[in-house]
Gaussian input, Z-matrix of N, CA and C with variables (Angstrom, degrees):
# hf/3-21g

backbone

0 1
 N
 C     1     B1
 C     2     B2     1     A1
 N     3     B3     2     A2     1     D1
 C     4     B4     3     A3     2     D2
 C     5     B5     4     A4     3     D3
 N     6     B6     5     A5     4     D4
 C     7     B7     6     A6     5     D5
 C     8     B8     7     A7     6     D6
 N     9     B9     8     A8     7     D7
 C    10    B10     9     A9     8     D8
 C    11    B11    10    A10     9     D9
 N    12    B12    11    A11    10    D10
 C    13    B13    12    A12    11    D11
 C    14    B14    13    A13    12    D12
 N    15    B15    14    A14    13    D13
 C    16    B16    15    A15    14    D14
 C    17    B17    16    A16    15    D15
 N    18    B18    17    A17    16    D16
 C    19    B19    18    A18    17    D17
 C    20    B20    19    A19    18    D18
 N    21    B21    20    A20    19    D19
 C    22    B22    21    A21    20    D20
 C    23    B23    22    A22    21    D21
 N    24    B24    23    A23    22    D22
 C    25    B25    24    A24    23    D23
 C    26    B26    25    A25    24    D24
 N    27    B27    26    A26    25    D25
 C    28    B28    27    A27    26    D26
 C    29    B29    28    A28    27    D27
 N    30    B30    29    A29    28    D28
 C    31    B31    30    A30    29    D29
 C    32    B32    31    A31    30    D30
 N    33    B33    32    A32    31    D31
 C    34    B34    33    A33    32    D32
 C    35    B35    34    A34    33    D33
 N    36    B36    35    A35    34    D34
 C    37    B37    36    A36    35    D35
 C    38    B38    37    A37    36    D36
 N    39    B39    38    A38    37    D37
 C    40    B40    39    A39    38    D38
 C    41    B41    40    A40    39    D39
 N    42    B42    41    A41    40    D40
 C    43    B43    42    A42    41    D41
 C    44    B44    43    A43    42    D42
 N    45    B45    44    A44    43    D43
 C    46    B46    45    A45    44    D44
 C    47    B47    46    A46    45    D45
 N    48    B48    47    A47    46    D46
 C    49    B49    48    A48    47    D47
 C    50    B50    49    A49    48    D48
 N    51    B51    50    A50    49    D49
 C    52    B52    51    A51    50    D50
 C    53    B53    52    A52    51    D51
 N    54    B54    53    A53    52    D52
 C    55    B55    54    A54    53    D53
 C    56    B56    55    A55    54    D54
 N    57    B57    56    A56    55    D55
 C    58    B58    57    A57    56    D56
 C    59    B59    58    A58    57    D57
 N    60    B60    59    A59    58    D58
 C    61    B61    60    A60    59    D59
 C    62    B62    61    A61    60    D60
 N    63    B63    62    A62    61    D61
 C    64    B64    63    A63    62    D62
 C    65    B65    64    A64    63    D63
 N    66    B66    65    A65    64    D64
 C    67    B67    66    A66    65    D65
 C    68    B68    67    A67    66    D66
 N    69    B69    68    A68    67    D67
 C    70    B70    69    A69    68    D68
 C    71    B71    70    A70    69    D69
 N    72    B72    71    A71    70    D70
 C    73    B73    72    A72    71    D71
 C    74    B74    73    A73    72    D72
 N    75    B75    74    A74    73    D73
 C    76    B76    75    A75    74    D74
 C    77    B77    76    A76    75    D75
 N    78    B78    77    A77    76    D76
 C    79    B79    78    A78    77    D77
 C    80    B80    79    A79    78    D78
 N    81    B81    80    A80    79    D79
 C    82    B82    81    A81    80    D80
 C    83    B83    82    A82    81    D81
 N    84    B84    83    A83    82    D82
 C    85    B85    84    A84    83    D83
 C    86    B86    85    A85    84    D84
 N    87    B87    86    A86    85    D85
 C    88    B88    87    A87    86    D86
 C    89    B89    88    A88    87    D87
 N    90    B90    89    A89    88    D88
 C    91    B91    90    A90    89    D89
 C    92    B92    91    A91    90    D90
 N    93    B93    92    A92    91    D91
 C    94    B94    93    A93    92    D92
 C    95    B95    94    A94    93    D93
 N    96    B96    95    A95    94    D94
 C    97    B97    96    A96    95    D95
 C    98    B98    97    A97    96    D96
 N    99    B99    98    A98    97    D97
 C   100   B100    99    A99    98    D98
 C   101   B101   100   A100    99    D99
 N   102   B102   101   A101   100   D100
 C   103   B103   102   A102   101   D101
 C   104   B104   103   A103   102   D102
 N   105   B105   104   A104   103   D103
 C   106   B106   105   A105   104   D104
 C   107   B107   106   A106   105   D105
 N   108   B108   107   A107   106   D106
 C   109   B109   108   A108   107   D107
 C   110   B110   109   A109   108   D108
 N   111   B111   110   A110   109   D109
 C   112   B112   111   A111   110   D110
 C   113   B113   112   A112   111   D111
 N   114   B114   113   A113   112   D112
 C   115   B115   114   A114   113   D113
 C   116   B116   115   A115   114   D114
 N   117   B117   116   A116   115   D115
 C   118   B118   117   A117   116   D116
 C   119   B119   118   A118   117   D117
 N   120   B120   119   A119   118   D118
 C   121   B121   120   A120   119   D119
 C   122   B122   121   A121   120   D120
 N   123   B123   122   A122   121   D121
 C   124   B124   123   A123   122   D122
 C   125   B125   124   A124   123   D123
 N   126   B126   125   A125   124   D124
 C   127   B127   126   A126   125   D125
 C   128   B128   127   A127   126   D126
 N   129   B129   128   A128   127   D127
 C   130   B130   129   A129   128   D128
 C   131   B131   130   A130   129   D129
 N   132   B132   131   A131   130   D130
 C   133   B133   132   A132   131   D131
 C   134   B134   133   A133   132   D132
 N   135   B135   134   A134   133   D133
 C   136   B136   135   A135   134   D134
 C   137   B137   136   A136   135   D135
 N   138   B138   137   A137   136   D136
 C   139   B139   138   A138   137   D137
 C   140   B140   139   A139   138   D138
 N   141   B141   140   A140   139   D139
 C   142   B142   141   A141   140   D140
 C   143   B143   142   A142   141   D141
 N   144   B144   143   A143   142   D142
 C   145   B145   144   A144   143   D143
 C   146   B146   145   A145   144   D144
 N   147   B147   146   A146   145   D145
 C   148   B148   147   A147   146   D146
 C   149   B149   148   A148   147   D147
 N   150   B150   149   A149   148   D148
 C   151   B151   150   A150   149   D149
 C   152   B152   151   A151   150   D150
 N   153   B153   152   A152   151   D151
 C   154   B154   153   A153   152   D152
 C   155   B155   154   A154   153   D153
 N   156   B156   155   A155   154   D154
 C   157   B157   156   A156   155   D155
 C   158   B158   157   A157   156   D156
 N   159   B159   158   A158   157   D157
 C   160   B160   159   A159   158   D158
 C   161   B161   160   A160   159   D159
 N   162   B162   161   A161   160   D160
 C   163   B163   162   A162   161   D161
 C   164   B164   163   A163   162   D162
 N   165   B165   164   A164   163   D163
 C   166   B166   165   A165   164   D164
 C   167   B167   166   A166   165   D165
 N   168   B168   167   A167   166   D166
 C   169   B169   168   A168   167   D167
 C   170   B170   169   A169   168   D168
 N   171   B171   170   A170   169   D169
 C   172   B172   171   A171   170   D170
 C   173   B173   172   A172   171   D171
 N   174   B174   173   A173   172   D172
 C   175   B175   174   A174   173   D173
 C   176   B176   175   A175   174   D174
 N   177   B177   176   A176   175   D175
 C   178   B178   177   A177   176   D176
 C   179   B179   178   A178   177   D177
 N   180   B180   179   A179   178   D178
 C   181   B181   180   A180   179   D179
 C   182   B182   181   A181   180   D180
 N   183   B183   182   A182   181   D181
 C   184   B184   183   A183   182   D182
 C   185   B185   184   A184   183   D183
 N   186   B186   185   A185   184   D184
 C   187   B187   186   A186   185   D185
 C   188   B188   187   A187   186   D186
 N   189   B189   188   A188   187   D187
 C   190   B190   189   A189   188   D188
 C   191   B191   190   A190   189   D189
 N   192   B192   191   A191   190   D190
 C   193   B193   192   A192   191   D191
 C   194   B194   193   A193   192   D192
 N   195   B195   194   A194   193   D193
 C   196   B196   195   A195   194   D194
 C   197   B197   196   A196   195   D195
 N   198   B198   197   A197   196   D196
 C   199   B199   198   A198   197   D197
 C   200   B200   199   A199   198   D198
 N   201   B201   200   A200   199   D199
 C   202   B202   201   A201   200   D200
 C   203   B203   202   A202   201   D201
 N   204   B204   203   A203   202   D202
 C   205   B205   204   A204   203   D203
 C   206   B206   205   A205   204   D204
 N   207   B207   206   A206   205   D205
 C   208   B208   207   A207   206   D206
 C   209   B209   208   A208   207   D207
 N   210   B210   209   A209   208   D208
 C   211   B211   210   A210   209   D209
 C   212   B212   211   A211   210   D210
 N   213   B213   212   A212   211   D211
 C   214   B214   213   A213   212   D212
 C   215   B215   214   A214   213   D213
 N   216   B216   215   A215   214   D214
 C   217   B217   216   A216   215   D215
 C   218   B218   217   A217   216   D216
 N   219   B219   218   A218   217   D217
 C   220   B220   219   A219   218   D218
 C   221   B221   220   A220   219   D219
 N   222   B222   221   A221   220   D220
 C   223   B223   222   A222   221   D221
 C   224   B224   223   A223   222   D222
 N   225   B225   224   A224   223   D223
 C   226   B226   225   A225   224   D224
 C   227   B227   226   A226   225   D225
 N   228   B228   227   A227   226   D226
 C   229   B229   228   A228   227   D227
 C   230   B230   229   A229   228   D228
 N   231   B231   230   A230   229   D229
 C   232   B232   231   A231   230   D230
 C   233   B233   232   A232   231   D231
 N   234   B234   233   A233   232   D232
 C   235   B235   234   A234   233   D233
 C   236   B236   235   A235   234   D234
 N   237   B237   236   A236   235   D235
 C   238   B238   237   A237   236   D236
 C   239   B239   238   A238   237   D237
 N   240   B240   239   A239   238   D238
 C   241   B241   240   A240   239   D239
 C   242   B242   241   A241   240   D240
 N   243   B243   242   A242   241   D241
 C   244   B244   243   A243   242   D242
 C   245   B245   244   A244   243   D243
 N   246   B246   245   A245   244   D244
 C   247   B247   246   A246   245   D245
 C   248   B248   247   A247   246   D246
 N   249   B249   248   A248   247   D247
 C   250   B250   249   A249   248   D248
 C   251   B251   250   A250   249   D249
 N   252   B252   251   A251   250   D250
 C   253   B253   252   A252   251   D251
 C   254   B254   253   A253   252   D252
 N   255   B255   254   A254   253   D253
 C   256   B256   255   A255   254   D254
 C   257   B257   256   A256   255   D255
 N   258   B258   257   A257   256   D256
 C   259   B259   258   A258   257   D257
 C   260   B260   259   A259   258   D258
 N   261   B261   260   A260   259   D259
 C   262   B262   261   A261   260   D260
 C   263   B263   262   A262   261   D261
 N   264   B264   263   A263   262   D262
 C   265   B265   264   A264   263   D263
 C   266   B266   265   A265   264   D264
 N   267   B267   266   A266   265   D265
 C   268   B268   267   A267   266   D266
 C   269   B269   268   A268   267   D267
 N   270   B270   269   A269   268   D268
 C   271   B271   270   A270   269   D269
 C   272   B272   271   A271   270   D270
 N   273   B273   272   A272   271   D271
 C   274   B274   273   A273   272   D272
 C   275   B275   274   A274   273   D273
 N   276   B276   275   A275   274   D274
 C   277   B277   276   A276   275   D275
 C   278   B278   277   A277   276   D276
 N   279   B279   278   A278   277   D277
 C   280   B280   279   A279   278   D278
 C   281   B281   280   A280   279   D279
 N   282   B282   281   A281   280   D280
 C   283   B283   282   A282   281   D281
 C   284   B284   283   A283   282   D282
 N   285   B285   284   A284   283   D283
 C   286   B286   285   A285   284   D284
 C   287   B287   286   A286   285   D285
 N   288   B288   287   A287   286   D286
 C   289   B289   288   A288   287   D287
 C   290   B290   289   A289   288   D288
 N   291   B291   290   A290   289   D289
 C   292   B292   291   A291   290   D290
 C   293   B293   292   A292   291   D291
 N   294   B294   293   A293   292   D292
 C   295   B295   294   A294   293   D293
 C   296   B296   295   A295   294   D294

   B1=1.4514
   B2=1.5208
   B3=1.3088
   B4=1.4541
   B5=1.5121
   B6=1.3091
   B7=1.4666
   B8=1.5241
   B9=1.3192
   B10=1.4588
   B11=1.5176
   B12=1.3103
   B13=1.4638
   B14=1.5296
   B15=1.3119
   B16=1.4674
   B17=1.5213
   B18=1.3313
   B19=1.4494
   B20=1.5102
   B21=1.3277
   B22=1.4563
   B23=1.5176
   B24=1.3180
   B25=1.4603
   B26=1.5167
   B27=1.3085
   B28=1.4606
   B29=1.5209
   B30=1.3142
   B31=1.4622
   B32=1.5281
   B33=1.3239
   B34=1.4667
   B35=1.5337
   B36=1.3382
   B37=1.4653
   B38=1.5251
   B39=1.3324
   B40=1.4679
   B41=1.5204
   B42=1.3266
   B43=1.4646
   B44=1.5240
   B45=1.3319
   B46=1.4666
   B47=1.5211
   B48=1.3135
   B49=1.4630
   B50=1.5304
   B51=1.3241
   B52=1.4620
   B53=1.5284
   B54=1.3312
   B55=1.4652
   B56=1.5277
   B57=1.3158
   B58=1.4639
   B59=1.5195
   B60=1.3315
   B61=1.4535
   B62=1.5069
   B63=1.3249
   B64=1.4602
   B65=1.5170
   B66=1.3317
   B67=1.4614
   B68=1.5234
   B69=1.3233
   B70=1.4645
   B71=1.5225
   B72=1.3094
   B73=1.4590
   B74=1.5232
   B75=1.3330
   B76=1.4537
   B77=1.5180
   B78=1.3139
   B79=1.4559
   B80=1.5270
   B81=1.3360
   B82=1.4667
   B83=1.5241
   B84=1.3141
   B85=1.4614
   B86=1.5222
   B87=1.3334
   B88=1.4644
   B89=1.5219
   B90=1.3145
   B91=1.4611
   B92=1.5264
   B93=1.3035
   B94=1.4567
   B95=1.5234
   B96=1.2987
   B97=1.4674
   B98=1.5219
   B99=1.3208
   B100=1.4616
   B101=1.5177
   B102=1.3301
   B103=1.4633
   B104=1.5218
   B105=1.3205
   B106=1.4601
   B107=1.5269
   B108=1.3213
   B109=1.4624
   B110=1.5122
   B111=1.3210
   B112=1.4629
   B113=1.5251
   B114=1.3318
   B115=1.4662
   B116=1.5251
   B117=1.3059
   B118=1.4616
   B119=1.5190
   B120=1.3069
   B121=1.4594
   B122=1.5283
   B123=1.3254
   B124=1.4677
   B125=1.5210
   B126=1.3235
   B127=1.4570
   B128=1.5167
   B129=1.3033
   B130=1.4565
   B131=1.5271
   B132=1.3267
   B133=1.4625
   B134=1.5268
   B135=1.3292
   B136=1.4556
   B137=1.5295
   B138=1.3305
   B139=1.4655
   B140=1.5241
   B141=1.3060
   B142=1.4646
   B143=1.5343
   B144=1.3262
   B145=1.4754
   B146=1.5119
   B147=1.3218
   B148=1.4640
   B149=1.5328
   B150=1.3432
   B151=1.4702
   B152=1.5248
   B153=1.3283
   B154=1.4684
   B155=1.5307
   B156=1.3235
   B157=1.4668
   B158=1.5264
   B159=1.3290
   B160=1.4669
   B161=1.5240
   B162=1.3363
   B163=1.4607
   B164=1.5239
   B165=1.3264
   B166=1.4712
   B167=1.5175
   B168=1.3160
   B169=1.4616
   B170=1.5196
   B171=1.3160
   B172=1.4679
   B173=1.5222
   B174=1.3483
   B175=1.4629
   B176=1.5293
   B177=1.3440
   B178=1.4592
   B179=1.5264
   B180=1.3373
   B181=1.4626
   B182=1.5187
   B183=1.3293
   B184=1.4595
   B185=1.5271
   B186=1.3449
   B187=1.4581
   B188=1.5207
   B189=1.3169
   B190=1.4615
   B191=1.5277
   B192=1.3310
   B193=1.4559
   B194=1.5247
   B195=1.3329
   B196=1.4638
   B197=1.5251
   B198=1.3354
   B199=1.4608
   B200=1.5192
   B201=1.3162
   B202=1.4593
   B203=1.5181
   B204=1.3232
   B205=1.4574
   B206=1.5143
   B207=1.3232
   B208=1.4707
   B209=1.5245
   B210=1.3239
   B211=1.4647
   B212=1.5211
   B213=1.3215
   B214=1.4572
   B215=1.5252
   B216=1.3440
   B217=1.4713
   B218=1.5196
   B219=1.3202
   B220=1.4532
   B221=1.5089
   B222=1.3135
   B223=1.4613
   B224=1.5216
   B225=1.3230
   B226=1.4625
   B227=1.5128
   B228=1.3202
   B229=1.4634
   B230=1.5243
   B231=1.3169
   B232=1.4639
   B233=1.5239
   B234=1.3217
   B235=1.4666
   B236=1.5283
   B237=1.3345
   B238=1.4690
   B239=1.5252
   B240=1.3279
   B241=1.4721
   B242=1.5235
   B243=1.3149
   B244=1.4692
   B245=1.5249
   B246=1.3466
   B247=1.4677
   B248=1.5124
   B249=1.3226
   B250=1.4593
   B251=1.5286
   B252=1.3233
   B253=1.4680
   B254=1.5253
   B255=1.3327
   B256=1.4655
   B257=1.5234
   B258=1.3426
   B259=1.4546
   B260=1.5135
   B261=1.3167
   B262=1.4580
   B263=1.5219
   B264=1.3253
   B265=1.4622
   B266=1.5212
   B267=1.3303
   B268=1.4612
   B269=1.5246
   B270=1.3146
   B271=1.4656
   B272=1.5239
   B273=1.3265
   B274=1.4572
   B275=1.5249
   B276=1.3354
   B277=1.4626
   B278=1.5257
   B279=1.3410
   B280=1.4584
   B281=1.5226
   B282=1.3514
   B283=1.4602
   B284=1.5207
   B285=1.3347
   B286=1.4695
   B287=1.5240
   B288=1.3179
   B289=1.4583
   B290=1.5229
   B291=1.3613
   B292=1.4648
   B293=1.5202
   B294=1.3388
   B295=1.4435
   B296=1.4393
   A1=107.20
   A2=117.04
   A3=119.76
   A4=110.09
   A5=116.85
   A6=120.48
   A7=111.88
   A8=117.10
   A9=121.47
   A10=110.43
   A11=115.68
   A12=121.12
   A13=108.61
   A14=115.83
   A15=121.17
   A16=112.37
   A17=116.84
   A18=120.69
   A19=109.42
   A20=116.06
   A21=119.76
   A22=109.78
   A23=114.52
   A24=122.23
   A25=106.80
   A26=116.29
   A27=121.52
   A28=110.07
   A29=115.43
   A30=120.43
   A31=110.17
   A32=116.50
   A33=120.06
   A34=111.47
   A35=117.72
   A36=120.61
   A37=110.47
   A38=116.27
   A39=120.51
   A40=111.03
   A41=116.40
   A42=120.70
   A43=110.50
   A44=117.53
   A45=120.78
   A46=110.95
   A47=116.43
   A48=121.17
   A49=110.90
   A50=116.12
   A51=120.94
   A52=110.36
   A53=117.13
   A54=121.41
   A55=112.10
   A56=116.87
   A57=120.32
   A58=112.15
   A59=116.63
   A60=119.88
   A61=113.51
   A62=116.80
   A63=119.82
   A64=112.71
   A65=117.12
   A66=119.52
   A67=112.97
   A68=117.85
   A69=119.57
   A70=112.96
   A71=118.69
   A72=120.35
   A73=112.40
   A74=116.76
   A75=120.91
   A76=109.53
   A77=116.20
   A78=121.18
   A79=107.03
   A80=117.13
   A81=121.74
   A82=112.74
   A83=118.75
   A84=121.13
   A85=112.33
   A86=117.94
   A87=119.50
   A88=113.82
   A89=118.06
   A90=120.02
   A91=108.62
   A92=116.71
   A93=120.88
   A94=110.30
   A95=115.53
   A96=120.12
   A97=109.67
   A98=117.18
   A99=120.77
   A100=111.73
   A101=117.04
   A102=121.68
   A103=110.76
   A104=116.67
   A105=121.82
   A106=113.76
   A107=117.05
   A108=120.87
   A109=111.96
   A110=114.75
   A111=120.72
   A112=107.83
   A113=117.50
   A114=119.26
   A115=109.80
   A116=115.92
   A117=119.69
   A118=109.49
   A119=115.30
   A120=119.25
   A121=106.92
   A122=117.08
   A123=120.19
   A124=113.27
   A125=115.06
   A126=121.38
   A127=107.56
   A128=116.79
   A129=122.70
   A130=110.66
   A131=116.65
   A132=120.48
   A133=110.85
   A134=117.52
   A135=121.08
   A136=113.53
   A137=117.05
   A138=121.00
   A139=110.74
   A140=115.50
   A141=121.65
   A142=109.45
   A143=115.11
   A144=119.55
   A145=110.64
   A146=115.64
   A147=119.46
   A148=111.27
   A149=117.36
   A150=120.39
   A151=110.50
   A152=115.61
   A153=120.08
   A154=110.34
   A155=116.26
   A156=120.66
   A157=111.12
   A158=117.34
   A159=120.38
   A160=111.24
   A161=117.00
   A162=120.27
   A163=110.13
   A164=116.30
   A165=119.59
   A166=110.45
   A167=116.29
   A168=120.65
   A169=110.57
   A170=117.64
   A171=120.10
   A172=112.32
   A173=116.88
   A174=120.19
   A175=112.38
   A176=116.63
   A177=121.90
   A178=110.30
   A179=114.54
   A180=121.60
   A181=109.40
   A182=115.62
   A183=118.71
   A184=111.27
   A185=115.07
   A186=120.48
   A187=109.07
   A188=115.62
   A189=121.64
   A190=107.55
   A191=115.35
   A192=120.59
   A193=109.58
   A194=116.48
   A195=122.42
   A196=107.50
   A197=116.28
   A198=121.08
   A199=111.20
   A200=113.84
   A201=122.58
   A202=105.21
   A203=115.64
   A204=120.11
   A205=109.03
   A206=117.12
   A207=122.15
   A208=112.08
   A209=117.50
   A210=121.14
   A211=111.23
   A212=116.52
   A213=122.23
   A214=108.10
   A215=116.69
   A216=119.66
   A217=113.54
   A218=118.41
   A219=117.89
   A220=113.27
   A221=112.90
   A222=122.21
   A223=107.57
   A224=116.42
   A225=122.52
   A226=106.98
   A227=116.14
   A228=120.87
   A229=110.10
   A230=115.40
   A231=120.04
   A232=109.88
   A233=117.01
   A234=120.70
   A235=110.63
   A236=117.61
   A237=120.88
   A238=110.43
   A239=116.35
   A240=120.09
   A241=111.22
   A242=116.47
   A243=120.29
   A244=110.42
   A245=116.48
   A246=119.42
   A247=111.15
   A248=116.95
   A249=121.47
   A250=111.04
   A251=116.79
   A252=120.69
   A253=111.78
   A254=116.50
   A255=121.12
   A256=112.15
   A257=116.35
   A258=119.95
   A259=113.23
   A260=117.52
   A261=122.37
   A262=108.60
   A263=116.37
   A264=121.11
   A265=109.94
   A266=117.06
   A267=119.15
   A268=110.72
   A269=115.31
   A270=120.54
   A271=109.05
   A272=116.13
   A273=119.07
   A274=107.71
   A275=117.11
   A276=119.65
   A277=113.10
   A278=117.78
   A279=121.33
   A280=113.48
   A281=117.17
   A282=120.76
   A283=109.97
   A284=118.42
   A285=119.63
   A286=111.26
   A287=115.09
   A288=121.52
   A289=107.69
   A290=117.47
   A291=119.28
   A292=111.16
   A293=114.86
   A294=118.59
   A295=110.50
   D1=101.98
   D2=-177.16
   D3=61.10
   D4=-129.49
   D5=178.81
   D6=-105.47
   D7=22.04
   D8=179.49
   D9=-98.40
   D10=146.27
   D11=177.67
   D12=-76.89
   D13=127.19
   D14=-179.39
   D15=-96.31
   D16=-10.92
   D17=-178.34
   D18=155.08
   D19=-167.91
   D20=178.83
   D21=-144.82
   D22=155.94
   D23=176.23
   D24=-113.67
   D25=121.86
   D26=-179.70
   D27=-100.81
   D28=157.09
   D29=176.87
   D30=-54.63
   D31=-41.09
   D32=-179.34
   D33=-63.54
   D34=-31.88
   D35=176.66
   D36=-65.29
   D37=-43.02
   D38=178.95
   D39=-64.23
   D40=-42.90
   D41=-179.96
   D42=-62.35
   D43=-45.36
   D44=178.57
   D45=-62.23
   D46=-40.97
   D47=-179.11
   D48=-61.90
   D49=-45.21
   D50=179.63
   D51=-69.97
   D52=-42.77
   D53=-177.76
   D54=-63.27
   D55=-31.05
   D56=179.88
   D57=-79.10
   D58=-1.30
   D59=179.87
   D60=78.31
   D61=12.31
   D62=-177.57
   D63=-63.81
   D64=-21.19
   D65=-178.41
   D66=-97.94
   D67=-1.62
   D68=-173.68
   D69=-63.11
   D70=-36.39
   D71=-177.68
   D72=-107.03
   D73=14.10
   D74=-176.14
   D75=-120.94
   D76=140.32
   D77=173.41
   D78=-65.02
   D79=122.20
   D80=-176.16
   D81=-55.34
   D82=-28.77
   D83=-176.69
   D84=-79.20
   D85=-9.43
   D86=-176.43
   D87=-105.91
   D88=3.47
   D89=179.51
   D90=-69.51
   D91=123.41
   D92=-179.39
   D93=-78.39
   D94=138.16
   D95=177.67
   D96=-58.69
   D97=-34.99
   D98=179.76
   D99=-57.71
   D100=-28.72
   D101=178.37
   D102=-65.54
   D103=-32.20
   D104=-174.75
   D105=-100.27
   D106=-12.51
   D107=-173.12
   D108=-72.24
   D109=134.25
   D110=173.91
   D111=-106.69
   D112=149.34
   D113=177.03
   D114=-59.62
   D115=148.76
   D116=-179.50
   D117=-138.45
   D118=114.10
   D119=174.73
   D120=-104.88
   D121=112.28
   D122=-174.07
   D123=-69.23
   D124=157.71
   D125=169.35
   D126=-93.26
   D127=158.93
   D128=179.37
   D129=-73.84
   D130=153.83
   D131=175.68
   D132=-61.33
   D133=-19.86
   D134=179.00
   D135=-92.06
   D136=2.23
   D137=-179.13
   D138=-67.89
   D139=152.21
   D140=177.60
   D141=-83.81
   D142=162.81
   D143=176.10
   D144=-55.99
   D145=-40.30
   D146=-178.04
   D147=-63.82
   D148=-33.24
   D149=176.54
   D150=-64.81
   D151=-43.82
   D152=178.64
   D153=-63.33
   D154=-43.40
   D155=-179.99
   D156=-63.37
   D157=-43.25
   D158=178.70
   D159=-64.18
   D160=-38.72
   D161=178.64
   D162=-64.03
   D163=-43.65
   D164=178.31
   D165=-60.52
   D166=-43.14
   D167=-178.57
   D168=-65.50
   D169=-45.10
   D170=-177.02
   D171=-69.64
   D172=-27.77
   D173=-179.48
   D174=-99.30
   D175=6.09
   D176=-178.61
   D177=49.19
   D178=51.20
   D179=-177.84
   D180=-128.65
   D181=156.93
   D182=177.15
   D183=-107.94
   D184=21.00
   D185=176.52
   D186=-158.97
   D187=157.32
   D188=176.42
   D189=-141.25
   D190=138.75
   D191=177.24
   D192=-77.27
   D193=153.12
   D194=-179.51
   D195=-122.85
   D196=132.65
   D197=-178.72
   D198=-129.81
   D199=149.04
   D200=172.51
   D201=-111.20
   D202=95.76
   D203=-171.26
   D204=68.40
   D205=-122.85
   D206=179.05
   D207=-91.22
   D208=-6.09
   D209=-174.41
   D210=-93.79
   D211=122.38
   D212=176.88
   D213=-72.89
   D214=124.95
   D215=-175.81
   D216=-119.46
   D217=-8.82
   D218=179.83
   D219=174.39
   D220=-169.99
   D221=179.86
   D222=-144.10
   D223=140.29
   D224=174.96
   D225=-116.20
   D226=127.83
   D227=179.35
   D228=-102.56
   D229=167.00
   D230=176.26
   D231=-60.27
   D232=-37.81
   D233=177.96
   D234=-63.43
   D235=-37.01
   D236=176.29
   D237=-61.40
   D238=-43.43
   D239=179.65
   D240=-63.32
   D241=-42.33
   D242=179.71
   D243=-63.52
   D244=-45.33
   D245=177.40
   D246=-60.21
   D247=-41.35
   D248=-179.50
   D249=-63.57
   D250=-44.74
   D251=179.50
   D252=-66.60
   D253=-31.47
   D254=179.95
   D255=-83.19
   D256=-7.18
   D257=179.81
   D258=78.06
   D259=22.90
   D260=179.75
   D261=-96.60
   D262=132.72
   D263=179.62
   D264=-66.73
   D265=144.50
   D266=177.69
   D267=-66.22
   D268=149.63
   D269=178.43
   D270=-68.99
   D271=143.33
   D272=177.16
   D273=-77.83
   D274=157.00
   D275=-179.63
   D276=-60.05
   D277=-20.13
   D278=-179.23
   D279=-89.31
   D280=-3.77
   D281=-179.00
   D282=-72.88
   D283=124.95
   D284=179.89
   D285=-65.93
   D286=143.42
   D287=177.87
   D288=-79.75
   D289=126.79
   D290=179.74
   D291=-65.64
   D292=150.83
   D293=174.09
   D294=118.00

């Protein structure tokens, strides 16, 4: 809706959608993102890790959006939280993905 975030699609949402056979009778190129989008209420940039973790748990999600007021500024994933708790620096955007 305009420049506002309407929700997010997680990898787990896609996996559930495919696993349920929802794509068996549908042309894969015609699946609307709106079909897969879950509501997303962001946490504040000042939120604690525990706030992000609780939000993920309550929304059964492995990521949470981060906002500075009305402006969406990022996303925190469960893997980000684990790295943070383990004291591991986040990967830079230029770091190649293994595999």
